[in-house]
C-alpha positions in Angstrom: 135.3 21.5 104.5 132.7 22.3 107.9 132.1 24.7 109.2 130.2 25.6 112.0 129.2 29.1 113.7 128.5 29.1 117.2 126.6 31.9 119.4 125.2 32.3 122.2 125.9 28.4 123.3 124.8 26.8 120.3 125.7 25.9 116.7 123.6 28.1 115.0 124.8 27.5 111.2 126.5 24.3 109.6 128.0 23.6 106.4 129.6 21.0 105.2 131.4 20.4 101.6 132.8 17.6 99.7 133.6 14.3 101.1 135.5 13.2 104.4 136.6 9.9 101.9 136.4 10.7 98.8 136.7 6.5 97.9 133.3 6.0 99.3 132.1 9.2 98.8 131.3 9.5 102.1 130.2 13.5 102.3 131.3 15.8 105.3 128.3 16.2 108.0 128.2 17.4 111.6 129.6 13.8 113.1 132.5 13.8 110.7 136.2 13.2 113.0 138.8 15.5 111.9 142.2 15.5 113.1 142.5 19.6 115.1 146.2 19.5 115.2 146.9 22.1 117.4 143.4 23.0 118.7 144.8 20.6 121.2 146.8 23.4 122.9 144.0 25.4 124.0 143.2 22.5 125.7 146.2 21.2 127.2 146.1 25.0 128.3 142.7 24.5 130.1 144.0 21.4 132.0 146.7 23.5 133.5 144.5 25.9 134.4 142.0 23.4 135.9 145.0 21.9 138.4 146.6 25.7 138.7 142.4 26.2 140.5 142.7 23.4 143.0 146.2 24.6 143.8 148.2 21.8 142.2 150.4 24.2 140.5 151.6 28.2 140.4 151.7 29.1 136.6 155.1 31.4 138.0 156.7 29.0 139.2 159.6 27.1 137.9 157.9 24.2 135.4 160.6 21.5 136.6 159.3 21.7 139.9 156.6 19.8 138.3 157.9 17.8 135.7 159.3 14.6 136.3 159.6 12.5 133.0 163.0 15.0 131.4 164.9 18.0 132.5 164.8 21.4 130.8 168.1 22.6 129.7 169.3 26.2 129.8 170.6 27.8 127.0 173.0 29.4 129.3 173.6 29.1 132.6 172.5 32.2 133.7 169.4 32.4 132.2 166.0 32.0 134.8 164.5 29.0 134.5 161.1 28.6 132.4 158.1 28.7 133.7 154.4 27.1 133.2 152.8 30.4 132.1 156.2 31.1 129.8 155.2 27.4 128.1 151.5 28.7 127.5 152.8 31.9 125.7 155.5 30.1 123.4 158.3 32.6 125.4 159.8 29.7 127.4 162.6 29.6 124.9 162.0 26.1 123.0 162.8 26.0 119.7 160.4 24.5 117.2 162.7 22.2 115.6 164.7 19.4 117.5 165.9 17.5 115.4 167.2 19.8 112.3 168.0 16.2 110.1 164.0 15.3 110.3 163.3 19.1 109.2 161.3 17.5 106.1 159.6 14.9 107.9 156.1 15.1 109.1 155.4 17.8 111.7 159.2 18.5 111.9 159.9 14.6 112.8 157.4 14.7 115.6 155.5 11.6 114.1 155.6 8.1 113.3 154.0 5.8 110.5 150.5 5.2 112.1 150.5 1.3 113.9 154.1 1.9 115.2 154.9 2.4 118.8 154.6 6.1 119.9 157.6 6.5 122.3 157.3 8.4 125.7 158.2 12.0 125.4 161.0 10.8 127.5 162.6 8.6 125.8 162.0 11.1 122.3 163.9 13.9 124.2 166.7 11.2 125.2 165.6 12.7 129.1 166.8 16.7 128.2 165.3 19.2 126.4 167.2 22.1 125.3 166.3 26.1 125.5 167.7 28.1 122.8 167.0 32.0 124.2 166.3 32.9 127.8 163.1 32.3 128.8 160.5 35.5 128.5 162.5 37.4 126.3 160.6 36.2 122.9 158.3 34.6 121.2 158.7 31.4 118.9 156.2 29.2 118.8 157.0 25.6 120.1 154.8 22.3 120.1 157.7 20.8 122.1 156.6 23.6 125.1 152.8 22.0 125.0 154.0 18.6 124.4 156.1 19.6 128.1 152.6 20.7 129.5 151.4 17.7 128.5 154.1 15.4 130.7 153.4 18.0 133.5 149.5 17.1 133.6 150.5 13.5 133.5 153.5 13.8 136.0 150.9 16.0 138.7 148.0 13.7 138.1 149.7 10.4 137.8 147.2 9.8 134.9 147.7 9.5 130.6 146.9 12.8 129.1 144.6 10.9 127.2 142.7 9.7 130.3 142.7 12.9 132.0 141.6 15.1 129.2 138.7 12.5 128.5 137.8 12.9 132.2 137.6 16.5 132.7 137.2 18.1 129.5 135.6 16.2 126.5 133.0 14.0 128.8 131.9 17.5 130.8 130.5 19.3 127.9 129.1 15.6 126.3 131.9 15.9 123.2 131.6 12.1 122.8 133.1 11.6 119.4 136.5 13.9 120.6 139.7 12.2 122.0 143.6 12.9 122.2 145.0 10.0 119.6 142.9 7.1 117.6 140.6 5.6 119.9 137.1 4.1 119.1 135.1 6.9 120.0 136.9 8.9 117.2 138.5 6.1 114.2 134.5 5.2 112.7 133.7 8.3 111.3 137.5 9.2 111.1 137.8 11.6 107.5 140.5 11.0 105.4 143.5 13.5 105.0 144.5 14.8 101.4 147.4 16.4 99.3 145.7 18.7 96.7 148.4 18.4 93.5 148.3 19.0 90.0 147.0 15.6 89.0 144.1 15.6 91.9 144.1 15.0 96.1 146.4 12.3 96.7 145.7 10.5 100.5 148.2 11.7 103.0 150.2 8.9 104.7 148.9 8.1 108.3 150.9 9.1 111.2 150.7 9.4 115.0 152.0 12.2 117.1 154.5 12.1 119.6 153.9 15.5 121.1 150.2 14.9 121.4 149.9 17.3 123.7 150.4 19.7 120.9 148.7 18.6 118.5 147.0 15.1 119.1 143.3 15.3 119.3 140.5 14.3 116.8 137.4 16.2 117.0 133.8 16.9 115.2 132.5 19.9 114.3 129.4 18.6 116.8 131.8 18.6 119.5 133.6 21.6 118.6 130.2 24.0 118.8 130.0 22.8 122.6 133.5 23.3 123.4 133.6 27.0 122.0 130.2 27.7 123.7 131.7 26.6 127.5 134.6 29.1 125.9 132.0 31.4 125.6 130.2 31.4 128.8 130.2 32.8 132.3 131.6 29.6 133.7 130.9 26.5 132.5 131.6 22.7 133.7 135.4 22.9 132.9 136.3 26.2 134.1 134.9 29.2 135.5 134.2 32.4 134.1 137.9 34.6 136.1 139.5 31.3 134.9 138.2 31.4 130.8 138.7 35.3 131.0 142.0 34.6 132.4 142.8 32.7 129.2 142.1 35.6 127.5 143.8 37.8 128.5 147.4 39.5 127.3 150.2 37.4 129.2 153.0 38.1 126.8 153.1 41.6 124.6 156.2 42.3 123.4 155.0 46.0 122.9 151.6 47.6 124.6 150.3 48.0 120.8 150.1 44.9 120.0 147.6 42.6 121.0 149.5 40.0 122.4 149.3 36.7 123.4 146.2 34.6 125.6 147.9 31.6 127.6 147.3 29.4 124.1 145.4 31.5 122.3 146.5 34.3 119.9 144.7 37.8 120.4 143.3 39.9 117.7 141.3 43.4 118.0 138.1 43.3 115.1 137.0 47.0 115.0 137.4 47.0 118.7 136.1 43.5 119.5 138.7 41.8 121.3 138.8 37.8 119.5 140.5 34.9 120.7 141.7 32.0 118.1 143.9 29.5 117.1 144.6 27.3 113.8 145.8 23.6 113.4 148.0 22.0 111.1 148.2 18.0 110.4 149.2 16.4 107.6 146.1 16.2 105.2 143.9 18.4 107.7 143.9 22.1 108.4 141.9 23.5 111.4 141.0 26.8 112.9 138.8 28.4 115.8 138.3 32.1 115.9 136.0 33.4 119.2 134.6 37.0 120.0 133.8 36.0 123.9 132.3 39.4 124.8 130.4 39.2 121.8 129.3 35.1 122.9 130.1 34.5 118.8 132.6 31.8 117.9 133.5 30.3 114.1 135.2 26.8 113.8 136.7 25.3 110.1 138.0 22.0 109.8 139.4 20.8 106.4 140.9 17.5 105.2 142.3 18.8 101.8 143.1 22.4 100.6 145.9 24.1 99.3 148.3 26.5 101.3 144.9 26.8 104.1 147.8 27.8 106.9 148.0 30.8 105.4 144.9 31.7 103.7 142.3 30.3 106.3 142.6 32.6 109.0 141.8 35.5 106.7 138.6 33.8 105.2 137.4 33.6 108.9 138.2 37.0 110.1 136.2 38.3 107.4 133.3 36.1 108.4 133.6 37.2 112.0 133.7 40.3 111.0 130.6 40.5 109.0 128.6 38.4 112.0 130.0 41.3 114.4 129.1 43.9 111.4 132.2 45.1 111.8 134.4 47.1 108.2 137.3 45.7 107.0 140.2 47.2 107.9 142.2 48.9 105.3 144.9 51.1 104.2 144.7 54.6 105.1 146.1 56.7 102.6 144.8 60.0 103.9 147.2 60.1 106.7 150.6 62.0 106.6 153.8 60.9 106.1 156.1 61.6 109.3 159.8 62.3 106.9 161.5 63.6 110.2 161.5 59.9 111.9 162.4 58.0 108.7 166.5 58.2 109.5 165.6 56.2 112.8 163.1 53.5 111.3 165.4 52.8 108.2 168.1 50.1 108.8 168.5 46.3 109.3 166.6 44.0 111.9 167.0 40.2 112.6 164.4 38.2 113.5 164.9 37.5 117.1 164.4 33.7 116.6 167.1 30.5 116.2 168.1 28.9 113.1 165.9 25.9 114.8 162.8 28.4 114.4 160.7 27.7 111.4 159.4 30.8 110.4 163.1 32.3 110.5 163.4 30.3 107.1 160.6 31.8 105.6 161.6 35.7 106.7 165.4 36.1 108.5 165.2 39.8 108.6 164.1 42.5 107.0 165.1 45.9 105.5 163.9 49.1 106.2 164.9 52.1 103.2 162.9 55.2 101.8 162.4 54.3 98.1 160.1 57.3 95.7 159.2 59.5 98.9 158.0 56.6 101.1 159.1 54.2 103.3 159.6 50.4 102.1 159.5 47.2 104.6 161.7 45.2 102.4 161.9 41.4 104.2 164.8 38.8 104.1 163.0 35.6 102.7 162.9 33.7 99.7 159.6 34.5 98.9 160.1 36.6 95.7 157.6 38.7 95.8 157.6 39.5 99.3 161.1 40.4 99.0 160.8 42.9 96.3 158.7 44.6 99.6 156.1 46.1 101.0 154.8 49.8 101.1 155.0 51.4 104.9 151.6 53.2 105.2 150.8 55.6 108.4 148.3 54.0 110.0 148.1 56.4 112.9 147.6 59.9 113.3 149.1 60.6 116.7 151.8 57.7 116.2 154.2 58.2 113.8 155.5 54.4 114.5 152.5 52.3 113.4 152.1 51.7 110.2 149.7 49.2 107.5 151.0 47.1 105.2 148.8 45.4 102.4 148.9 41.6 102.0 145.7 41.4 100.2 148.0 39.7 97.0 148.8 37.4 99.4 145.4 36.5 100.9 146.4 37.8 104.2 144.5 41.4 104.0 146.3 44.1 105.9 148.1 44.2 108.9 150.1 46.5 111.3 153.8 46.7 111.4 154.8 48.8 115.0 158.1 49.9 115.5 159.6 49.4 119.3 161.7 52.5 121.1 164.0 52.3 123.4 163.8 54.4 126.6 167.3 56.2 126.0 165.7 57.0 122.1 166.1 55.5 118.9 164.0 52.6 117.4 164.9 49.3 118.4 162.9 46.5 117.1 160.0 46.2 115.0 157.2 43.8 115.1 154.8 42.0 112.5 150.9 42.2 113.6 149.5 39.0 111.8 152.3 36.4 112.3 153.4 37.5 115.7 157.0 37.8 114.6 159.8 40.5 116.5 163.0 41.9 114.7 165.5 43.7 116.8 167.5 46.6 114.8 170.8 46.0 113.9 173.8 48.2 114.5 174.5 50.2 111.4 176.9 48.0 109.3 175.4 44.8 110.1 173.1 43.4 108.2 171.0 39.4 108.4 170.9 38.9 104.6 
């Protein structure tokens, strides 16, 4: 593991733990190269905003206006086309899984073994990428949206994406050992990725990512500190202050009480401090950056051998950031009164908005809210037995009986709000999990997602 704290534009603290490679006993340092996975999406978003600031694209124009390599096919003819902003916020209606038969292969079939030819996206998508939902209607995390943004950058600039990012992001920030793909800049110091198994760590199979604009960057902690410092700045060599602020403001909120989604960045609130973050997962590697822009404080963590880090890493980093910001951990408020008069409209079945090709739906397909022993319980429809038993819903707002909190500390996830949306005509229409983020629509009586 490599962990860095960046404050006021500089790497204030670094800790390296363990080895970049077990066989050679090479220690982890500030200059160890890790695969950073989906942190790449934030870099691709910066490149898109650079082109927008140059007048080369409009975030609210149809993405196909700039995409030359392949077509985006709507789920239904009546649907509006996806915009660039939809792609930046995971609301374009693209599924996460492209080919169901490749569901169990690395990164859902978006890789090829290292050393083999990586097909261009036009070939990988066979000239067309089909949507599964109407753009702008729901959040569905998808690598293919950011792969498409990378293709738009190439199509608009007539420049390969790796070269564009090197010339317009990495080199201006002095990120000398960061690159998209395994170039000479990164290969000499590259960590080996491991899986932790019952008989000990084992190196993972080495792969190349086809959807590189979504997860293909390699970087070091020293370089990532420069990146976080630029994001903390009041304008930098890569983006002016107003555009940096635009990255972090909400561009999609399924409910106004939720922090929502920025441009590539997930938004949170830590005791009144706005925080933006993103994590990354590649075979053998996990990464996360978390930034409180107004406090000029950020954390980056890379691992090349951890078990289930995609579940617990965000909670651990949030705990460190709270201590740095001197913010108390959120907790279940046991003193707030329950409001049984609302239970009739809250109780019922809720189904996940996503497509069956959204991986999140495989783990939580829906939920049921019911009253048990004088309290409300949220019971997810899930193959995970501990979750399926149900989570008590604790009131979390004196003034709003539709805001609750669940305790997920048994899963290493702390606590999280659950928010119910009411339709303009009255009655609850949806519930939202803040930590995921996931949204579920209330089903008509008698219809269940089970």
